[in-house]
C-alpha positions in Angstrom: 15.1 -6.9 -2.6 18.7 -7.2 -2.5 20.9 -3.6 -2.1 21.9 -3.9 -5.6 18.3 -3.2 -6.8 17.4 -0.9 -3.9 20.4 1.8 -5.0 18.9 2.2 -8.9 16.4 4.6 -7.2 17.7 8.0 -6.4 15.9 10.7 -4.9 17.3 13.7 -7.1 16.7 17.5 -7.7 13.5 19.1 -9.2 12.2 22.1 -10.7 8.4 23.1 -11.7 7.5 22.1 -15.1 4.6 24.6 -17.3 0.9 24.1 -16.1 -1.0 22.3 -18.9 -5.1 22.6 -19.2 -7.4 19.9 -18.3 -11.0 21.7 -19.1 -11.4 24.5 -16.7 -8.6 23.0 -14.5 -4.7 23.7 -14.6 -2.3 21.0 -13.9 0.7 22.1 -12.4 3.9 19.5 -13.1 6.6 19.4 -10.4 9.5 17.1 -12.1 11.2 14.7 -10.3 14.6 13.3 -11.4 13.8 9.9 -10.3 10.5 9.7 -11.5 11.2 11.0 -15.0 13.9 8.2 -15.0 12.1 5.3 -13.0 8.2 5.5 -13.9 8.1 4.7 -17.2 9.7 1.2 -16.5 6.5 0.4 -14.1 3.8 -1.2 -16.5 1.4 -0.6 -13.7 0.6 2.5 -12.0 -2.2 4.1 -9.3 -3.9 7.6 -9.9 -5.0 8.5 -6.2 -6.7 11.6 -6.0 -7.7 13.8 -2.7 -8.0 17.0 -1.7 -6.3 19.2 1.2 -7.7 18.4 4.8 -7.6 20.9 7.5 -5.4 23.3 9.1 -3.0 22.5 11.6 -2.7 19.0 9.9 1.2 17.6 9.5 -0.1 17.0 5.7 -1.5 20.6 5.4 2.0 21.6 6.2 4.2 19.6 3.7 1.6 20.4 1.2 2.1 24.3 2.0 5.7 23.6 2.0 5.3 22.5 -1.1 3.1 24.5 -3.0 5.6 27.7 -2.0 8.3 25.6 -3.4 6.4 25.7 -6.4 5.8 29.1 -6.4 2.0 29.0 -5.4 -0.3 28.8 -2.8 -3.8 27.8 -1.3 -5.1 31.4 -1.9 -4.7 31.2 -5.4 -6.6 28.0 -5.6 -9.8 29.5 -6.5 -8.8 32.4 -8.6 -7.6 29.5 -10.6 -8.2 26.0 -10.3 -5.3 23.6 -10.5 -4.0 20.3 -9.2 -0.7 18.9 -8.4 1.2 15.6 -8.2 1.8 15.7 -4.3 3.6 12.3 -4.2 5.2 10.0 -6.7 7.0 6.6 -5.7 7.5 2.8 -6.7 5.8 0.1 -4.5 7.7 -3.4 -4.7 6.0 -6.4 -4.4 7.4 -9.1 -1.9 9.9 -12.0 -3.4 7.4 -14.8 -3.9 4.0 -12.6 -3.5 3.0 -12.8 -7.4 2.5 -9.3 -7.3 3.7 -7.1 -10.0 5.5 -3.8 -9.4 3.3 -0.6 -9.0 4.0 3.0 -9.4 2.1 5.3 -7.5 1.0 9.2 -8.2 -0.8 10.7 -5.6 -2.8 13.9 -7.3 -3.9 16.6 -4.9 -6.9 19.3 -5.4 -5.2 22.1 -3.3 -8.2 23.2 -1.3 -9.1 22.7 2.1 -11.8 20.3 3.1 -13.9 23.5 4.4 -13.5 25.0 0.8 -13.8 21.7 -1.1 -17.2 19.9 0.6 -19.3 22.9 -0.3 -18.5 22.7 -3.8 -19.6 18.9 -3.7 -23.0 20.4 -3.3 -23.0 22.6 -6.4 -21.1 20.3 -8.7 -17.9 22.0 -8.9 -15.7 19.5 -7.1 -16.6 17.1 -9.3 -15.3 18.8 -12.0 -11.9 19.2 -10.3 -12.1 15.5 -9.6 -12.8 14.4 -13.2 -10.5 17.0 -14.5 -7.3 14.9 -12.0 -8.7 11.8 -13.5 -9.0 12.2 -17.2 -5.3 13.8 -16.8 -4.0 10.5 -15.0 -5.9 8.6 -17.9 -4.3 10.3 -20.6 -1.3 10.0 -19.3 -1.4 6.3 -18.9 -2.9 5.7 -22.7 0.4 7.7 -23.8 2.3 5.6 -21.7 0.9 2.5 -22.4 0.3 1.3 -19.0 -2.7 0.2 -17.1 -4.1 2.1 -14.5 -6.0 2.1 -11.2 -7.7 5.1 -10.1 -8.4 5.9 -6.1 -10.8 8.1 -4.7 -10.0 9.9 -1.3 -11.5 12.0 1.6 -14.3 14.1 -0.1 -13.3 13.1 -3.7 -15.6 10.3 -2.9 -18.3 12.7 -2.0 -17.9 14.4 -5.7 -18.0 11.5 -7.6 -20.6 9.1 -5.9 -18.1 7.0 -4.8 -17.0 6.7 -8.4 -20.5 5.5 -9.6 -21.0 9.2 -11.1 -17.5 9.6 -12.5 -18.6 5.8 -14.5 -21.9 7.7 -15.8 -20.6 10.2 -17.0 -17.4 8.2 -18.8 -19.3 5.1 -19.7 -16.4 4.1 -21.9 -14.5 3.2 -18.8 -17.1 0.8 -17.5 -15.4 -1.9 -20.3 -12.1 -0.8 -20.3 -9.1 -3.5 -20.1 -6.7 -0.7 -18.9 -8.5 1.7 -16.2 -10.0 0.8 -13.4 -11.2 2.6 -10.3 -12.0 2.2 -6.8 -13.1 4.4 -3.8 -11.2 1.9 -1.5 -13.1 1.9 1.5 -12.4 -1.4 2.1 -9.6 -0.9 2.5 -10.1 1.7 5.5 -12.9 -0.9 6.6 -10.1 -3.8 7.0 -7.7 -1.6 9.2 -10.4 -0.6 11.2 -11.1 -4.1 12.0 -7.2 -5.0 12.5 -7.1 -1.6 14.8 -9.7 -3.3 17.3 -8.5 -6.9 17.0 -5.2 -5.1 18.0 -6.9 -3.1 21.4 -8.1 -6.5 21.9 -11.6 -5.4 22.5 -13.6 -7.7 25.0 -17.1 -9.5 23.8 -19.8 -8.5 25.7 -19.7 -4.6 25.8 -22.1 -2.2 24.2 -21.0 -0.7 21.2 -22.2 1.4 18.5 -21.2 2.8 14.7 -21.7 6.5 13.8 -22.6 7.0 10.5 -23.9 3.7 10.0 -25.7 4.5 6.8 -22.3 5.3 5.3 -20.4 3.1 2.5 -18.1 2.5 5.9 -20.6 2.4 8.6 -22.8 -0.1 6.5 -19.9 -2.6 6.1 -18.6 -2.4 9.9 -22.0 -2.4 11.1 -22.3 -6.1 9.8 -18.7 -7.0 10.5 -17.7 -6.1 13.7 -20.6 -7.0 15.9 -19.6 -10.6 14.2 -16.2 -10.1 16.1 -16.2 -8.9 19.1 -20.0 -9.8 19.9 -21.4 -6.9 22.2 -24.5 -7.3 24.0 -25.6 -4.0 22.2 -25.3 -2.7 19.1 -26.3 1.5 18.5 -26.5 2.3 14.7 -26.3 5.6 14.5 -27.7 7.6 11.7 -28.6 11.2 10.6 -31.8 12.4 11.3 -34.5 13.2 8.8 -35.5 16.2 7.2 -39.3 17.2 8.7 -41.9 15.1 7.1 -39.5 12.6 5.6 -38.4 9.1 7.0 -35.8 7.6 4.3 -32.7 7.5 6.8 -34.8 5.4 9.5 -36.0 3.4 6.8 -32.6 2.5 5.2 -31.5 1.9 9.5 -34.3 0.0 10.1 -33.2 -2.2 7.1 -29.7 -2.2 7.9 -30.8 -3.6 11.5 -32.9 -6.3 10.4 -29.9 -7.7 7.9 -27.4 -7.4 10.7 -29.6 -9.3 13.2 -30.3 -11.6 10.4 -25.9 -11.8 10.2 -25.4 -12.3 13.6 -28.3 -15.1 14.0 -26.7 -17.2 11.4 -23.4 -16.4 13.0 -25.3 -17.9 16.9 -24.7 -14.4 18.4 -27.3 -13.0 20.7 -27.0 -9.1 20.3 -29.5 -6.7 21.0 -29.3 -4.5 17.5 -30.7 -0.8 17.7 -30.8 2.3 16.0 -30.8 6.2 17.1 -31.3 9.2 15.2 -29.4 11.3 17.3 -25.3 11.5 17.9 -25.3 13.5 20.6 -27.4 12.0 22.7 -27.0 7.7 21.1 -23.9 6.8 23.3 -25.2 8.3 26.5 -28.6 6.7 26.4 -26.9 3.3 25.6 -23.9 3.3 27.6 -21.7 2.7 24.6 -17.9 1.6 25.9 -16.6 0.9 22.0 -17.5 4.0 19.5 -16.9 3.7 15.5 -16.8 7.0 13.9 -17.8 6.5 10.3 -19.0 9.9 9.0 -18.9 12.0 5.9 -15.4 13.4 5.7 -15.5 17.1 7.4 -19.2 16.9 7.8 -19.5 16.4 11.4 -17.9 17.0 15.0 -18.3 14.1 17.9 -17.9 16.5 20.8 -16.4 14.6 24.3 -19.6 15.2 26.2 -21.7 12.7 23.8 -19.8 10.1 24.9 -19.5 8.1 28.2 -16.2 8.1 30.5 -14.1 5.2 29.8 -15.0 5.0 26.5 -12.6 4.0 23.5 -13.3 6.3 20.4 -12.0 4.8 17.2 -12.1 8.1 14.7 -11.7 6.5 11.1 -13.0 9.9 9.2 -10.6 12.3 7.1 -10.8 14.9 8.4 -11.2 13.7 12.0 -14.4 14.1 13.6 -12.9 14.2 16.8 -10.9 17.5 17.7 -8.1 17.5 19.4 -8.9 21.1 20.3 -11.6 19.4 23.2 -10.8 17.9 26.0 -11.3 14.4 25.3 -10.0 13.8 29.4 -11.6 10.0 30.8 -12.2 8.9 27.2 -9.5 7.4 24.5 -9.7 8.8 21.1 -7.3 6.9 18.7 -7.2 7.3 14.7 -7.5 4.4 13.0 -8.5 3.2 9.3 -4.7 4.1 7.9 -2.0 1.6 7.8 1.4 1.4 8.0 3.9 -0.2 5.6 6.4 -2.2 8.0 8.7 -3.7 5.2 11.3 -1.2 4.2 11.8 -3.6 0.6 8.0 -2.0 -0.3 8.7 1.1 -0.1 12.2 1.7 -1.3 12.3 5.8 -1.9 9.4 5.8 1.0 6.8 8.3 -0.2 9.0 10.3 -2.6 10.6 13.2 -2.4 9.5 16.7 -1.9 12.6 19.8 -2.4 15.1 16.7 -2.7 13.9 15.6 1.1 12.8 12.1 1.0 9.7 11.7 2.6 8.1 8.9 4.7 5.5 11.0 6.7 2.7 12.4 5.0 0.8 13.1 7.7 -1.9 10.4 7.5 -2.0 9.9 11.4 -3.3 13.7 11.3 0.1 14.8 13.7 3.7 14.4 13.0 3.7 12.0 15.6 2.8 8.1 14.8 2.9 9.2 11.1 6.0 7.4 9.9 5.3 5.1 6.6 1.8 5.6 7.3 -0.6 5.8 4.5 -4.5 6.4 4.2 -6.4 3.0 4.3 -8.3 4.2 0.7 -4.7 4.5 -1.0 -3.6 1.0 0.4 -6.3 -0.8 -1.1 -5.7 0.7 -4.4 -2.4 -0.3 -4.2 -3.4 -3.9 -3.2 -5.5 -3.5 -6.3 -3.0 -2.7 -8.9 -0.5 -5.1 -7.0 -2.0 -8.5 -7.5 -4.4 -7.5 -10.4 -7.9 -6.6 -9.2 -9.0 -5.7 -12.5 -12.6 -4.2 -12.1 -14.4 -1.1 -10.8 -15.4 -0.6 -7.2 -17.9 2.3 -7.2 -20.7 3.4 -5.5 -21.5 3.6 -1.9 -21.3 -0.2 -0.7 -18.4 -2.2 0.6 -18.6 -6.1 0.2 -17.9 -7.0 3.2 -17.9 -10.6 2.1 -15.5 -10.3 -1.3 -13.2 -7.1 -0.9 -12.6 -6.8 3.0 -11.0 -10.2 3.2 -9.1 -10.0 -0.2 -7.7 -6.6 1.3 -6.9 -7.9 4.5 -4.9 -10.6 2.7 -3.1 -7.8 0.5 -2.3 -6.3 3.5 -1.0 -9.1 5.3 0.9 -10.2 2.2 2.4 -6.6 1.9 3.0 -6.3 5.7 0.8 -3.1 5.8 -0.5 -3.1 9.6 -3.1 -0.9 11.4 -1.6 2.1 12.2 0.2 3.3 16.2 -2.8 4.1 18.1 -2.3 7.8 18.2 -4.6 9.9 20.4 -4.8 13.5 20.1 -1.0 13.5 19.1 0.4 11.3 21.8 1.6 8.0 20.6 -0.1 5.2 22.3 1.1 1.7 22.5 -1.8 -1.2 21.4 -1.2 -3.0 25.1 -1.9 0.6 26.8 -5.6 -0.1 25.2 -5.9 -3.7 26.0 -7.4 -5.1 29.6 -4.9 -6.5 31.9 -3.5 -10.1 30.6 -5.3 -9.9 26.7 -3.8 -10.1 23.8 -4.8 -9.3 20.0 -8.2 -10.6 19.2 -8.5 -13.3 16.4 -10.9 -12.8 13.4 -13.1 -15.8 12.1 -16.1 -15.9 10.4 -18.1 -18.4 8.3 -18.9 -15.4 5.8 -15.2 -15.3 5.1 -12.9 -17.4 2.9 -10.1 -17.3 5.2 -9.5 -16.2 9.3 -8.7 -13.0 9.1 -5.9 -12.1 11.9 -5.1 -8.8 13.3 -1.3 -8.5 12.8 0.9 -8.5 15.3 1.7 -5.1 17.1 
């Protein structure tokens, strides 16, 4: 993009507008001068919907600052539920990519994960999520633009990974202007790329914690094809007394993974386990991928072998930096870094007259420049490259969606986020063995070879 085109985006002043009622939830509008002027020019729009994460996260600090500018706070949310547009910014396709410009509205429900997740169970959180989505749809219809909705963090749980939302708004299923995604294919794609950057060697023992979830299920199938562990442990939650549904699901997944690996010609011992506190220790796993429900499980250092690499994909993180992880390396993964400045001419927009380039997707401020959550990035890719369908329900299509999303990330030059370990930025080289280089991923299941982007 040339300089003249870059300059047409202006970071300007802002003020708080009047609230609008969306059912039992109020939308508090925060006007940005550049948004009012430029947003209407874009024919494709993303509405990404999420909630706050945990106290101490850099994203939480930014959001609290914005709420203060708007004259409100977290404490007011439960007496008067509301949502805001946290970020608003354009994403431009690279020249010759075949993509179309997209405007991204990142909506936020200002409830911390510890407050949001209990409301998932009683259905209240669904009402909040639906109100945000219906507001975004009404705006898109008013403006005559196509809309791609993405669900983030615990909003996936609240909406049944988007399936419940479509069941209750069935007129959208065959819509020719509104499409939805849970975005888990983006997280899976970036997790695979991160493992490639770490040059995980063949022959180790590995584990996936959260194997019964959408992301865990996909990685349980995909990862062992690539780094061919000697042993691959699928870890799920224990069943309730007198039940065995979760165990049955794990056994079915194990059988499916074994079939896939046999088709690839790989000899891997695939096991199942239902106690995350002992699974990694019993099987001496040196690679541990954590893909559990947002904010619903914590992995402790003494549950992992010394010398292990722990790849934490959860939002909020399941591996608290408040614990002593000495002798083990925990990296935050599942997010992507925009490395082509022309794609984000305004960064992630502005708050209080300041351009935002770090939204805390890396948990800490360190390592978070131009980093966004994988599910957000996938929603952007879907809109930019015309993927007009709903991706809903607790599954990820590793044969179709993951290769498609990886290709989109490659086109936009979205790389796996820099490795951050408990607030300290590492180099990928620090995680590789002597002389190791990034792994190249290929699979007969993929139409194209999948390469880990260069560091």
